[in-house]
N, C-alpha and C positions, 0 to 999 in steps of 0.2 A: 103047529103051523108057524112058518117063518114070518118074520117082520118084513113086510114088503113096502112099508111107508117111506123108507129112506131116512127116518129119524132115529137118532141114537138114544137109547133108553138107559144104558148102563155106563159105568166107568167114570173117569174124571170129567169135570166140566171143562169146556174150552178155556184155555188160559191158565189153568191150574199148574203151578210149577212142579216139576219132578222133584220128589223128596231127596233122592240121592244127589242130584245136581246141586240142590241148595246146600246140602251137607258138605259136599266137596268144595264149593265156593267159600264156605265159611272157614274150613280148615286151611285152604290155600291163602285166604286173606290174612288169617291169624299168623300163619307161618311167614308170610312176606313182611308183615308189620314187625314181627319179632326180629327178623334178620336184616331189616332195612339198613341199619347202621353198619353192620358187618359187610353187607354187599357193597356199600359205598367205600369202605376201607379197602376191600379187595380190588375194586375198580381203580382206586387211586394208586394202589401199589403196582399196577400193571403199566408197562411202557406203552406209548401210543400205538405201536404196531400190534401189540397183543390185544388191544381193546376191540379190534375189528372182528 
C-alpha cells in the first residue's frame, strides 16, 4: 500500500547539503586561493581596455 499521508519517510533530511556540491566548493575555493596572486599579476599586466 502506498504512503498517502504526504509525509516523507526516506532520503535526506531537509537542509542537508549535497555531498557533491560541498566537494566542488572546496576544490574551487582551494584553487582560487592558490591562484589569487597569479590572477592579480595577470590583471595588472592587462591594459585597461582588455580588462573589460
